[in-house]
C-alpha positions in Angstrom: 31.7 61.4 -5.9 32.6 65.1 -6.0 36.0 66.5 -5.1 34.9 67.7 -1.7 33.4 64.3 -0.7 36.4 62.5 -2.0 38.7 64.8 0.0 36.6 64.3 3.1 36.8 60.5 2.7 40.5 60.7 2.3 40.9 62.9 5.4 38.8 60.5 7.3 41.0 57.6 6.1 44.0 59.4 7.5 42.3 59.7 10.9 41.2 56.1 10.9 44.7 55.0 9.9 46.1 56.8 13.0 43.6 54.9 15.2 41.7 58.0 16.3 38.3 56.7 15.1 36.9 53.5 13.7 35.7 52.9 10.1 32.1 52.9 11.4 32.6 56.3 13.1 34.0 57.7 9.9 31.0 56.5 8.0 28.6 58.1 10.5 30.6 61.3 10.3 30.6 61.3 6.5 26.8 60.8 6.6 26.4 63.7 9.0 28.6 65.9 6.8 26.5 65.1 3.8 23.3 65.9 5.7 24.5 69.1 7.4 27.3 70.5 5.3 29.5 70.7 8.3 33.3 70.2 8.0 34.4 66.6 8.7 37.1 67.8 11.2 34.4 69.7 13.2 32.1 66.6 13.2 35.0 64.4 14.3 35.8 66.7 17.2 32.2 67.2 18.3 31.0 63.6 18.0 34.0 61.4 18.5 36.4 63.3 20.7 39.1 63.9 18.1 41.0 67.0 19.0 42.5 69.7 16.9 45.9 68.4 18.0 45.0 64.9 16.8 44.2 66.3 13.4 47.4 68.3 13.3 49.4 65.2 14.4 47.8 63.1 11.7 48.7 65.7 9.1 52.3 66.0 10.3 52.7 62.2 10.3 51.3 61.9 6.9 53.5 64.6 5.5 56.6 62.9 7.1 55.6 59.5 5.6 55.0 60.9 2.1 51.7 60.3 0.3 50.1 59.2 -3.0 48.5 61.8 -5.3 45.1 61.0 -3.9 46.3 61.4 -0.3 48.1 64.7 -1.1 44.7 66.3 -1.9 43.3 65.1 1.5 46.4 66.4 3.2 46.1 69.8 1.5 42.4 70.0 2.5 43.2 69.1 6.1 46.0 71.6 6.2 43.7 74.3 4.7 41.0 73.5 7.4 43.6 73.7 10.2 44.9 76.9 8.8 41.5 78.5 8.8 40.9 77.4 12.4 44.2 79.0 13.3 43.3 82.3 11.7 39.9 82.6 13.3 39.9 84.9 16.3 37.5 82.9 18.4 36.5 79.2 18.0 33.0 78.8 16.5 30.6 77.8 19.2 27.8 75.3 18.4 24.3 76.4 19.3 23.6 75.1 22.8 20.0 74.1 21.8 21.4 72.0 19.0 23.6 70.2 21.5 20.6 69.6 23.9 18.5 68.0 21.1 21.4 66.0 19.7 22.1 64.4 23.1 18.4 63.7 23.6 18.1 66.0 26.6 15.1 67.8 24.9 13.0 67.4 21.8 13.0 69.8 18.8 9.6 71.0 19.9 10.7 71.8 23.4 13.7 73.7 21.9 11.4 75.8 19.7 9.1 76.6 22.7 12.1 77.6 24.8 13.5 79.7 22.0 10.2 81.5 21.8 10.2 82.2 25.5 13.8 83.4 25.2 12.7 86.0 22.6 10.1 87.3 24.9 12.0 87.2 28.2 15.6 87.7 27.1 16.6 84.9 29.5 19.3 82.4 28.6 18.1 79.2 27.0 19.6 76.9 29.6 18.1 78.9 32.4 14.7 78.6 30.8 14.9 74.9 30.3 16.1 74.3 33.8 13.3 76.4 35.3 10.8 74.4 33.2 12.2 71.2 34.6 13.2 70.0 31.1 16.9 70.0 31.7 19.0 69.4 34.8 21.8 71.8 35.8 24.3 68.9 35.4 23.2 68.3 31.8 23.3 72.0 31.1 27.0 72.2 32.4 27.8 69.1 30.4 26.5 70.5 27.2 28.2 73.9 27.9 31.6 72.2 28.2 31.2 70.8 24.7 30.0 74.0 23.2 
């Protein structure tokens, strides 16, 4: 296991220990991280409702409790991740089409077709999918809230 994967697993263990996610959810998140290269904290926030404040609280509590040498690497990585988020001027938005497909609102093929139409027409992706009847306005708003 490389250092990054070990660090992610340790960060995940801190979050599980605080009761924010289950062991099963951590395993799913780690699998997604390996497949996509996304940061574990971002996956936990997007998929399991963990907030940035939850991550910060877990870090603060862990620092207050003290930690082993293995845990200290995880704590440093989590602190580094939170620091980077704090420095970014605007939170990174997930592509809305990715959210639609992930939630099963549309297929990958439907997304590709809508993106092609978007290139030609300049219309917004959600607007295109709603006009095609592939997406309801309610699902569009739901996905936009999570973007």
